[in-house]
C-alpha positions as CSV (number, residue, x, y, z in Angstrom):
1,X,0.8,27.6,4.5
2,X,1.9,28.7,8.3
3,X,-1.8,27.3,9.3
4,X,-1.1,24.2,7.6
5,X,2.7,23.4,9.0
6,X,0.8,24.3,12.7
7,X,-2.3,21.8,11.8
8,X,0.5,19.1,10.8
9,X,2.7,20.0,14.2
10,X,-0.6,19.7,16.2
11,X,-1.3,16.2,14.8
12,X,0.2,13.3,16.1
13,X,3.2,11.5,14.4
14,X,1.8,8.4,14.3
15,X,-1.6,9.7,12.9
16,X,-0.1,11.3,10.4
17,X,2.4,8.4,9.2
18,X,-0.9,6.3,9.3
19,X,-2.1,8.5,6.8
20,X,0.8,8.1,4.8
21,X,0.9,4.5,4.7
22,X,-2.7,4.7,3.9
23,X,-1.8,6.3,0.5
24,X,0.8,3.7,0.1
25,X,-1.6,1.0,-0.1
26,X,-4.1,3.0,-2.2
27,X,-1.1,3.7,-4.4
28,X,-0.4,0.0,-4.7
29,X,-4.0,-1.2,-5.1
30,X,-4.6,1.3,-8.1
31,X,-1.5,-0.1,-9.5
32,X,-2.9,-3.5,-9.2
33,X,-6.4,-2.6,-10.6
34,X,-4.7,-1.3,-14.2
35,X,-5.0,-3.8,-17.0
36,X,-2.6,-4.8,-17.5
37,X,-1.5,-4.6,-13.7
38,X,1.6,-2.2,-13.2
39,X,3.2,-4.8,-10.8
40,X,6.8,-3.3,-10.4
41,X,4.7,-0.1,-9.4
42,X,2.6,-1.7,-6.9
43,X,5.6,-3.8,-5.5
44,X,7.7,-0.7,-4.7
45,X,4.1,0.8,-3.1
46,X,3.4,-2.5,-1.0
47,X,7.5,-2.2,0.0
48,X,7.2,1.2,1.0
49,X,4.3,0.4,3.2
50,X,6.1,-2.8,4.5
51,X,9.0,-0.5,5.9
52,X,6.6,1.6,7.9
53,X,4.4,-0.8,9.2
54,X,7.1,-3.4,10.4
55,X,10.0,-1.2,10.3
56,X,7.8,1.0,13.2
57,X,5.8,-1.9,14.6
58,X,4.7,-1.0,18.2
59,X,5.0,2.5,17.7
60,X,2.0,3.4,15.5
61,X,-0.4,3.6,17.9
62,X,-4.4,2.6,17.5
63,X,-3.9,2.5,13.9
64,X,-1.4,-0.4,14.0
65,X,-3.8,-3.2,13.7
66,X,-5.4,-1.9,10.5
67,X,-2.0,-0.7,9.4
68,X,-1.1,-4.4,9.2
69,X,-4.2,-5.8,8.2
70,X,-4.0,-3.5,5.0
71,X,-0.7,-4.7,4.7
72,X,-1.6,-8.3,4.7
73,X,-4.6,-7.6,2.3
74,X,-2.6,-6.0,-0.4
75,X,0.2,-8.2,-0.1
76,X,-2.6,-11.3,-0.8
77,X,-4.0,-9.0,-3.5
78,X,-0.8,-8.5,-4.9
79,X,-0.2,-12.5,-5.3
80,X,-3.7,-13.2,-6.9
81,X,-2.9,-10.2,-9.4
82,X,0.4,-12.0,-10.1
83,X,-0.8,-15.3,-10.7
84,X,-3.3,-14.5,-13.1
85,X,-1.2,-12.3,-14.9
86,X,1.1,-15.0,-15.1
87,X,-1.4,-17.7,-16.3
88,X,-2.7,-14.8,-18.8
89,X,0.4,-14.3,-20.1
90,X,1.5,-18.1,-20.4
91,X,-1.9,-18.5,-22.4
92,X,-1.3,-15.7,-24.5
93,X,-4.6,-14.7,-24.2
94,X,-5.9,-10.9,-24.4
95,X,-6.3,-8.7,-21.1
96,X,-9.9,-8.7,-20.5
């Protein structure tokens, strides 16, 4: 455990935060890919990702642009999946 602790201490905080942010992106994407999608769970992960990326703007180093792009991408995906789900529910059809 001490070796893991030392490794974490040696890593730049921006890198550790970027890795955490990418985990949140992946979590949101997983919830969006479920059939039916878990929209509330995806939204929570997206909100957490947003809090990190937007709350730490200018402090995330070289990963910041990638994180901002990822946040925009997952937000767009959420809107698309939400719209598809709403249409599906309004039509009363079963999920594929």
